[in-house]
N, C-alpha and C positions, 0 to 999 in steps of 0.2 A: 292779414295775419290769421284772423279767425277762420277763413276758409282753408288756409293751409293746415291750421291745427285740426280741423274737422277731417280733412282729407288724410292727414297723417294717421289719426285714430281709425278711420275706416280702412286704410291700407293695412295697418297692424292687425286688425281683427280679421279682415279677409285672408291675409297671408297666414295667420296663425290657424285659422279654420281649415285652410287647404294643407299646409305643410305639417302641422301638428295634429290636428283634429282628424284628418283623413289619412294622409300619406304615412306620417309617422306611426300612427296607431296600427295601420295595416301592415306596414313593413316590419315593425317590431313583432307583431303577431306571426308573420310568415318567416321571418329571418332570425329573430331573437333580438334582444335589446341593443347591444352594440352595433351590429350590422345595420339594423333598422334605423337607428339614430344617426349613424355615420352616413348612410345612403341619403337619408332625408337631409341632412346638412349639405352634402355635396350637390344635390338637386337644387336646394335653396341657393347656394353659391352660384350654380349654373344659370339660373334665371337673372342674376345680376351681372352676367358677363357683358351685356350690351353697354354697361356703364364704363367698365374697364376690367382687364384681368385682375388687377390689384383689388378693386372693389369686390370682385367675385370672391377672392380668397378671403377677404375680411368678412363678407357676407356668409361664407361657409363656416367660418370660425364662430361668428355670431350665431348662426343656426345651430351649431353644436351645442352652444350654451343655452339657446332656447329649448332645444330638444332635451338636454340634461335636466333643466329646470322643470319642464313638464313631467319628465319621467320620475324625478325625485319627489315632487309634490303631488303627482297623480291629478294635477289640475290644469286645464288648458288656460285658465285665467292667469295663472302665474306666468306662463309664456307670453301672453298677450301683454300683461303689464311690464315685463322685462323688455320686450320689443318696443313698446312705446316709450319707455325710459331711454333706451339706447337711441331711438330716433330723435327724440327731444334733445338729448345731449349732442348728437350729431348736428341737428339743425341749428341750435342756438350756440354751440361753441365752435364748430368747424365749418359748416357750410355757410352760414350768414355772414361771419367775419370775413371770409374769402371773397364773397360776392361784393361786399361794401368797400374792399380795398382797391 
């Protein structure tokens, strides 16, 4: 479980650095706030397509939330914390019970 927690934290930070720190920042600068955030959210959903189309849609909606959180706060750390919280909830309440059933 400790290894999973560490991997989850690393994944959250890595994804936030790429999608919010790099992509969203540049796309908002090039396209404006809403188009930049929406395009970043769609790209975030697209990289989750291998899991399932439904998961990709959920990831895109979550990505929109992460993008709005960062834009509203001006802090990447807020998006990282939110993503970590969502992953923790997903892992503990949704994924784990389904695997043990």
